C-alpha positions in Angstrom: 0.0 0.0 -0.2 1.2 3.6 -0.6 1.3 6.2 2.2 -1.5 8.0 0.9 -3.8 5.0 0.9 -2.6 4.1 4.3 -3.6 7.6 5.5 -7.1 7.2 3.9 -7.7 4.0 5.3 -6.9 4.9 9.0 -8.3 8.4 8.8 -11.5 6.4 8.3 -10.7 4.1 10.6 -10.1 7.3 13.1 -13.3 9.1 12.1 -15.3 6.0 12.5 -14.2 5.2 16.1 -14.3 9.2 17.0 -18.0 9.0 15.8 -18.9 6.1 17.9 -17.9 7.7 21.0 -20.9 9.1 23.0 -20.3 12.7 24.7 -19.3 11.1 27.9 -16.8 8.9 26.5 -15.1 11.9 24.9 -14.2 13.2 28.3 -12.4 9.8 29.2 -8.8 9.9 29.7 -6.1 8.2 27.5 -2.6 6.6 27.9 -1.4 9.9 26.8 -0.3 12.1 30.0 -2.8 14.6 30.7 -5.1 14.0 27.5 -8.6 12.9 27.2 -10.1 11.7 24.3 -11.3 15.0 23.5 -7.6 16.0 23.3 -6.6 13.4 21.0 -9.4 14.3 18.6 -8.2 18.1 19.1 -5.1 17.5 18.0 -5.4 15.2 14.8 -7.6 18.2 13.9 -4.7 20.6 14.7 -2.3 18.2 12.9 -4.5 18.1 9.6 -4.4 22.3 9.8 -0.8 22.1 10.3 -0.2 19.7 7.3 -2.2 21.8 5.3 0.2 24.6 5.9 3.1 22.7 5.0 1.2 21.7 1.6 0.6 25.5 1.0 4.2 25.9 1.2 5.0 22.9 -1.1 2.5 24.4 -3.8 3.5 28.2 -3.4 7.2 28.2 -2.1 6.2 30.7 0.4 7.3 29.1 3.9 4.6 28.2 6.5 5.5 26.5 9.5 3.6 23.7 11.0 2.8 25.6 14.4 3.9 29.0 15.4 5.6 27.5 18.7 5.0 24.6 21.0 3.2 26.8 23.5 0.7 27.9 20.8 0.1 24.5 19.7 -0.9 23.4 23.3 -3.2 26.1 23.5 -5.1 25.2 20.5 -5.4 21.9 21.4 -6.8 22.6 24.9 -9.3 25.5 23.0 -10.7 22.8 20.5 -10.8 20.3 23.2 -13.3 22.2 25.3 -15.7 22.6 22.2 -19.1 21.1 22.4 -18.7 17.4 21.1 -20.8 17.9 17.9 -18.6 20.7 17.0 -15.4 18.9 17.8 -16.6 16.2 15.7 -17.2 18.0 12.8 -14.0 20.1 13.0 -12.2 16.7 12.7 -14.0 15.5 9.9 -13.7 18.9 8.1 -10.1 19.0 8.7 -9.3 15.6 7.4 -11.5 16.2 4.2 -9.8 19.6 3.5 -6.4 18.1 3.9 -7.3 15.2 1.4 -8.3 18.1 -0.9 -5.2 20.0 -0.7 -3.4 16.7 -1.4 -5.3 16.0 -4.3 -4.5 19.6 -5.7 -1.1 19.7 -5.4 0.6 19.6 -8.2 3.5 16.6 -9.2 6.2 19.6 -8.6 5.1 20.8 -5.3 5.6 17.3 -3.8 9.3 17.8 -4.2 9.4 20.9 -2.4 11.3 21.0 0.6 9.4 21.6 3.9 10.1 21.6 7.6 8.3 19.5 10.3 7.6 20.4 13.8 10.9 18.6 15.1 12.7 20.8 12.7 13.4 17.9 10.0 13.8 19.4 6.2 12.0 16.6 4.1 10.1 16.6 0.8 6.6 17.1 0.8 5.9 13.5 -0.1 6.5 12.7 3.7 3.3 14.7 4.6 1.2 11.6 3.4 3.3 9.5 5.9 3.3 12.0 8.6 -0.4 12.2 8.5 -1.0 8.2 8.2 1.1 7.9 11.4 -0.9 10.5 13.4 -4.5 8.9 12.5 -3.5 5.4 13.0 -1.6 5.5 16.1 -4.2 8.0 17.5 -7.4 5.9 16.5 -5.5 3.3 19.1 -5.1 5.8 21.6 -8.7 6.6 21.4 -8.9 3.3 23.1 -12.5 2.4 21.9 -12.0 -1.3 20.3 -9.0 -0.4 18.1 -5.7 -1.9 18.3 -2.6 -2.0 16.0 -3.9 -5.4 15.0 -6.4 -3.8 13.1 -4.2 -1.6 11.4 -2.7 -2.9 7.9 0.2 -5.2 8.5 2.4 -3.4 6.1 1.8 -0.1 7.9 2.7 -1.6 11.0 5.9 -3.0 9.6 6.7 0.8 8.4 5.6 2.3 11.5 7.9 -0.1 13.7 10.8 0.5 11.4 10.4 4.3 11.9 9.9 3.9 15.7 12.9 1.7 15.9 15.2 4.4 13.8 13.8 6.9 16.0 14.7 5.3 19.1 18.1 4.1 17.7 18.8 7.7 16.7 18.2 8.7 20.6 20.9 6.3 21.7 18.4 3.1 22.3 20.2 1.0 19.3 22.0 -1.5 21.2 19.4 -2.4 23.8 17.0 -2.6 20.9 19.2 -4.9 19.2 19.5 -7.1 22.2 16.2 -7.2 22.7 15.0 -7.9 19.0 17.7 -10.2 18.4 16.5 -12.4 21.5 19.6 -11.5 23.6 18.1 -10.0 26.3 14.7 -10.8 27.7 13.7 -7.2 28.5 13.0 -4.4 26.2 15.0 -1.1 26.8 13.2 1.7 28.6 12.2 3.9 25.5 11.4 7.3 26.7 9.2 9.8 25.2 6.3 9.1 22.9 6.8 8.7 19.2 
C-alpha cells in the first residue's frame, strides 16, 4: 500500500472510532499523559491544519511552518478540546476532508519541494502523507475504543515499527533494542518519550 492509501484507510478508522464515542466517553482519559479523548481529537484536527500549511508551502514556495510555537500548539489543543462534542467531531471531519482535497490539488512538482516538520526536520513534501498516516493510525488506537494495532494494515505496522526503531536508535537506544529484538535480552529497553 502507499502512504496515501494508509492515510485514507486510517483516517476512516479514526473518524469512525471518534463517531462511535458518546459525548461522555469523549471526556475519558487516554494513555497519553494529561490527555482525554477530546484532546486526541483536537490534536488530530490541529495536525490536519498544520499539514495543510505545509502543503500550501509546497504549492506556493512561501514558507509556512506547521505551528507558530509549541506553546501556541498546546493552547489550540486545549481550546478545541473544550468545544461542544458535535462541533469537535465536525471540525475533525472537515479538516481531514480539507487535507485530502489539498493533497489532491497539489501539482506533482510541489511534492518535491522541501518543507520543515514540527520537529525541525527538512523533508520533501511527499513525507506529508506518511506523517498524516502515522497520526491518524496511532491516535485511532489512542482513543482506546476497540481499535488496536492489529486492526491497522500489516504493511503499515511494519513501516511504523521500522520508523519507531530508527527514531529510538537515533536517540541512543540502538544497543538495547538490538539485544532485545535478536532475543539476547529478555526485556525491552526503556524507550522514553512517545513517538
